[in-house]
C-alpha positions as CSV (number, residue, x, y, z in Angstrom):
1,M,26.9,39.9,-13.4
2,R,25.8,36.3,-13.1
3,S,23.3,35.9,-10.1
4,E,24.4,33.0,-7.8
5,I,21.9,31.1,-5.5
6,N,23.6,28.5,-3.2
7,L,22.1,25.9,-0.8
8,E,23.4,27.6,2.2
9,A,21.6,30.9,1.3
10,L,18.4,29.0,0.7
11,L,18.7,27.1,4.1
12,V,19.0,30.5,5.8
13,L,16.1,32.0,3.8
14,D,14.1,28.9,4.9
15,A,15.0,29.4,8.6
16,I,14.1,33.0,8.8
17,A,10.7,32.3,7.1
18,R,9.9,29.5,9.5
19,H,11.2,31.1,12.8
20,G,10.1,34.7,12.0
21,S,13.2,36.8,12.6
22,F,17.0,36.8,11.7
23,A,18.0,36.3,15.5
24,A,15.7,33.3,15.9
25,A,17.0,31.8,12.5
26,A,20.5,32.2,13.7
27,E,19.9,30.4,17.0
28,A,18.1,27.7,15.1
29,L,21.0,27.2,12.7
30,H,23.6,27.7,15.5
31,R,25.1,30.7,13.9
32,V,25.7,34.3,15.1
33,P,23.0,36.9,13.9
34,S,25.6,38.8,12.0
35,S,26.3,35.8,9.7
36,V,22.6,35.3,8.9
37,T,22.3,38.9,8.0
38,Y,25.4,38.8,5.8
39,V,24.2,35.6,3.9
40,I,20.8,37.3,3.0
41,Q,22.6,40.6,2.1
42,K,24.8,38.9,-0.3
43,L,21.7,36.9,-1.8
44,E,20.0,40.2,-2.2
45,E,22.9,41.8,-4.0
46,S,23.5,38.8,-6.2
47,L,19.8,38.8,-7.3
48,G,19.3,42.5,-7.5
49,V,16.1,42.3,-5.3
50,T,15.0,42.8,-1.6
51,L,13.8,39.7,-0.1
52,F,12.7,40.9,3.4
53,D,10.8,43.9,4.6
54,R,12.9,44.6,7.5
55,R,10.5,47.1,9.3
56,G,9.1,46.0,12.7
57,H,10.1,43.2,15.0
58,R,9.5,40.5,12.5
59,A,11.1,39.8,9.2
60,H,8.4,39.8,6.5
61,L,9.2,38.4,3.0
62,T,8.5,40.5,-0.1
63,P,6.8,39.1,-3.0
64,A,10.2,38.4,-4.6
65,G,11.3,36.7,-1.3
66,E,8.0,34.5,-1.3
67,A,8.7,33.4,-4.8
68,L,12.2,32.5,-4.2
69,L,11.2,30.6,-0.8
70,V,8.7,28.5,-2.7
71,E,11.3,27.6,-5.5
72,G,14.1,27.3,-3.0
73,R,12.3,24.8,-0.8
74,D,11.9,22.6,-3.9
75,L,15.5,22.9,-4.6
76,L,16.5,22.0,-1.0
77,M,14.2,18.8,-1.0
78,M,15.9,17.8,-4.5
79,A,19.3,18.3,-3.0
80,D,18.5,16.4,0.0
81,E,17.2,13.5,-2.1
82,V,20.4,13.5,-4.2
83,A,22.5,13.3,-1.2
84,R,20.3,10.3,0.2
85,N,20.7,8.7,-3.2
86,V,24.5,9.1,-3.3
87,K,24.7,7.5,0.3
88,R,22.5,4.5,-0.9
89,V,24.6,4.0,-3.8
90,A,27.7,4.1,-1.6
91,T,26.2,1.3,0.5
92,G,24.9,-0.8,-2.3
93,W,21.3,-0.2,-1.9
94,E,19.4,1.0,-5.0
95,A,17.5,4.2,-4.7
96,E,14.7,2.4,-6.6
97,L,13.9,-1.1,-7.7
98,R,11.3,-1.5,-10.5
99,I,9.4,-4.7,-10.4
100,A,6.9,-5.8,-13.2
101,V,4.3,-8.2,-11.9
102,A,2.1,-10.5,-13.9
103,D,-1.6,-9.7,-13.2
104,L,-2.1,-13.2,-11.9
105,M,0.0,-12.7,-9.1
106,P,-1.9,-12.7,-5.7
107,P,-1.7,-9.1,-4.5
108,G,-1.6,-10.0,-0.8
109,K,1.5,-12.4,-0.9
110,L,3.3,-9.8,-3.1
111,L,2.6,-7.0,-0.7
112,A,3.6,-9.1,2.3
113,L,7.0,-9.5,0.5
114,C,7.2,-5.8,0.1
115,E,6.3,-5.3,3.7
116,A,9.3,-7.8,4.7
117,F,11.6,-5.7,2.3
118,Y,10.7,-2.5,4.0
119,Q,11.8,-3.9,7.3
120,V,15.3,-4.3,5.9
121,A,15.7,-1.4,3.6
122,P,13.0,1.3,4.1
123,A,14.8,4.0,2.1
124,T,14.8,2.1,-1.1
125,R,11.6,2.9,-3.3
126,L,9.7,0.1,-4.9
127,R,7.9,0.7,-8.1
128,L,5.4,-1.9,-9.1
129,S,3.9,-2.2,-12.3
130,T,1.3,-4.6,-13.7
131,E,1.8,-6.6,-16.9
132,V,-0.1,-9.1,-18.8
133,L,1.3,-12.3,-20.7
134,G,4.5,-11.4,-22.5
135,G,4.5,-7.7,-21.2
136,T,6.3,-9.1,-18.2
137,W,9.3,-10.1,-20.5
138,D,8.8,-6.7,-22.5
139,A,9.3,-4.8,-19.4
140,L,12.5,-6.5,-18.6
141,V,14.3,-6.7,-21.9
142,S,13.4,-3.1,-22.7
143,G,14.7,-1.7,-19.3
144,R,11.5,-0.8,-18.0
145,A,11.9,-3.4,-15.0
146,D,14.9,-4.6,-13.0
147,L,12.9,-7.9,-11.9
148,V,9.8,-9.5,-13.1
149,I,7.6,-11.8,-11.1
150,G,5.3,-14.2,-12.8
151,A,6.6,-14.3,-16.3
152,P,4.8,-16.8,-18.5
153,G,6.7,-19.5,-20.4
154,E,10.3,-19.1,-21.7
155,G,11.7,-15.7,-22.2
156,P,12.6,-14.1,-25.5
157,P,15.9,-14.5,-27.2
158,G,18.8,-12.0,-26.9
159,G,20.1,-12.8,-23.4
160,G,20.8,-10.2,-20.7
161,Y,18.7,-11.7,-18.0
162,A,18.6,-14.8,-15.9
163,L,15.3,-16.6,-14.9
164,H,14.1,-19.1,-12.3
165,P,10.9,-21.0,-11.8
166,L,8.5,-19.4,-9.3
167,G,5.9,-22.0,-9.4
168,E,3.1,-23.7,-11.3
169,V,-0.3,-22.2,-11.7
170,E,-3.4,-24.2,-12.6
171,F,-5.7,-22.9,-15.1
172,L,-9.4,-24.2,-15.5
173,F,-11.9,-24.0,-18.3
174,V,-14.8,-22.3,-16.7
175,V,-18.2,-21.0,-17.8
176,A,-21.1,-19.2,-16.2
177,P,-24.0,-21.5,-15.0
178,H,-26.3,-19.8,-17.2
179,H,-24.0,-20.1,-20.4
180,P,-25.1,-22.4,-23.1
181,L,-22.0,-24.6,-22.7
182,A,-22.7,-25.2,-19.1
183,G,-25.4,-27.8,-19.9
184,E,-23.5,-29.4,-22.7
185,K,-22.1,-32.9,-22.3
186,E,-18.4,-33.5,-21.4
187,P,-15.8,-33.4,-22.8
188,L,-16.7,-30.3,-24.8
189,A,-15.4,-30.6,-28.4
190,N,-13.3,-27.8,-29.8
191,E,-16.0,-27.4,-32.6
192,R,-18.7,-26.8,-29.9
193,I,-16.5,-24.3,-28.2
194,R,-15.5,-22.5,-31.2
195,R,-19.1,-21.4,-31.7
196,H,-19.1,-19.3,-28.6
197,R,-17.3,-16.3,-27.8
198,A,-13.9,-16.5,-25.8
199,V,-12.7,-13.9,-23.2
200,A,-9.0,-13.1,-23.7
201,V,-6.7,-10.8,-22.0
202,A,-4.6,-8.4,-24.2
203,D,-0.8,-8.8,-23.9
204,S,0.8,-5.6,-22.6
205,S,4.0,-6.0,-24.6
206,R,5.1,-2.8,-26.3
207,A,7.9,-4.2,-28.5
208,L,7.8,-8.0,-28.2
209,P,5.3,-10.0,-30.3
210,P,2.1,-10.5,-28.4
211,R,1.1,-13.8,-26.9
212,T,-2.3,-15.5,-27.0
213,V,-3.5,-18.4,-24.9
214,R,-5.7,-21.4,-25.9
215,L,-7.9,-19.4,-28.6
216,L,-9.4,-21.6,-31.3
217,P,-9.1,-20.6,-35.0
218,G,-11.9,-18.5,-36.2
219,Q,-13.3,-18.0,-32.5
220,N,-15.1,-14.7,-31.7
221,V,-13.2,-13.0,-28.9
222,L,-13.9,-10.4,-26.3
223,T,-10.6,-8.8,-25.4
224,V,-10.1,-7.3,-22.0
225,Q,-7.2,-5.5,-20.0
226,N,-6.6,-8.0,-17.3
227,L,-7.5,-11.3,-15.6
228,H,-9.8,-9.6,-13.1
229,M,-12.0,-8.2,-16.0
230,K,-11.8,-11.5,-17.7
231,R,-13.1,-13.2,-14.6
232,E,-16.1,-10.8,-14.4
233,A,-16.8,-11.1,-18.0
234,Q,-16.9,-14.9,-17.9
235,K,-19.3,-14.7,-14.6
236,K,-21.6,-12.6,-16.6
237,G,-21.7,-15.2,-19.4
238,L,-20.0,-12.9,-22.0
239,G,-17.7,-15.6,-23.0
240,V,-15.7,-18.6,-21.9
241,G,-12.1,-19.6,-21.3
242,Y,-9.4,-20.5,-18.8
243,L,-8.8,-18.8,-15.5
244,P,-6.4,-19.5,-12.8
245,R,-7.9,-21.7,-10.1
246,H,-6.3,-19.5,-7.2
247,M,-8.3,-16.5,-8.7
248,I,-11.8,-18.0,-8.9
249,A,-11.8,-20.5,-5.9
250,E,-14.6,-18.4,-4.3
251,D,-16.6,-18.3,-7.4
252,L,-16.3,-21.9,-7.8
253,A,-17.5,-22.5,-4.2
254,A,-20.5,-20.1,-4.7
255,G,-21.4,-21.6,-8.0
256,N,-20.7,-18.4,-10.0
257,L,-18.6,-20.3,-12.4
258,I,-18.3,-24.0,-13.2
259,V,-15.6,-26.1,-14.5
260,K,-16.2,-28.0,-17.8
261,R,-13.9,-30.8,-19.3
262,T,-12.8,-30.2,-22.7
263,E,-10.9,-32.4,-25.4
264,E,-7.8,-31.4,-23.8
265,G,-9.2,-31.7,-20.2
266,A,-10.4,-29.3,-17.8
267,V,-7.1,-28.3,-16.4
268,S,-3.9,-26.5,-18.0
269,H,-0.8,-26.1,-16.1
270,H,1.7,-23.5,-16.7
271,T,5.2,-22.8,-15.0
272,L,5.8,-19.0,-14.2
273,Y,9.2,-17.5,-13.6
274,Y,10.9,-14.5,-11.8
275,A,13.7,-13.1,-14.0
276,W,16.1,-10.2,-13.6
277,R,18.6,-8.1,-15.6
278,T,22.0,-9.8,-15.1
279,R,23.9,-6.4,-15.2
280,H,22.0,-5.2,-12.1
281,Q,23.8,-6.0,-9.0
282,G,22.2,-4.0,-6.2
283,K,21.3,-5.2,-2.8
284,A,17.6,-4.6,-3.2
285,L,17.5,-7.0,-6.2
286,A,19.7,-9.5,-4.3
287,W,17.2,-9.6,-1.3
288,F,14.2,-10.1,-3.6
289,K,16.2,-12.9,-5.5
290,K,16.9,-14.7,-2.2
291,E,13.3,-14.5,-0.8
292,L,11.7,-15.6,-4.0
293,W,14.2,-18.5,-4.1
294,E,13.2,-19.4,-0.4
295,D,9.6,-19.2,-1.3
296,G,10.1,-21.5,-4.3
297,K,11.2,-24.0,-1.8
298,G,8.3,-24.0,0.4
299,V,5.7,-21.3,-0.4
300,D,2.9,-21.9,-2.8
301,W,2.2,-18.7,-4.5
302,F,-0.8,-19.9,-6.2
303,S,-2.7,-21.8,-3.4
304,S,-6.4,-20.7,-3.0
């Protein structure tokens, strides 16, 4: 005969374990003691095991009962999560929203946005991931993210998404004060820069072609994982390159990095975007799109 375990039996088992007796469990569940006893008896018959040692005034779980209690509580938690997810779907709020964030986005402003979201929809889970360069687009088109914030340049071909400008970020060509280029006359010729190592960030794309930024042909390159490591490497004089002004404002003020004018100038401007999958119609995504749109009208994400 096939053994059957239902959620009602697991709820009763849990109540007896927590309250110490069949009578106390019945009171907590607002049931008569005989019904609690009947549920456990049917469960024991179905499994062919004894779950409780009924000697004495308190109900003690047998080893089999202990094992079932542990597994049963996991099942009860899963069932509760499924029920809550179904309710969220019914109301239009996603159970989870996956957001891929470019590594140059200011974390404080991003977390403030998440904080505001939780005031509206505390039950929706947010899953944030960090991407570099084209990795944001890769996360979106591959389905790893529902929304990307801080995607550089134009998106890849193929469609299936919509985008809107988020803001413009200013990149500065900077070197450490003890780097050989620090004392060179400006503007720095590309030929002079090419002789020195550049620090570059590796694109985190998995399927899309990786992107590179402002590297000179034949230039030696130190490749790092993110912009924060790139900034530290350049402060140590391990290489040169462009960094976002908002990330290095304190370093510039302290003299840890200095701006150098090149043949193209010392400043490079890039527009960043937020983008989303057009098939996604949930309320959580709609909330973020609205807030990012409003920010685009008056909030500077990249101010120092």
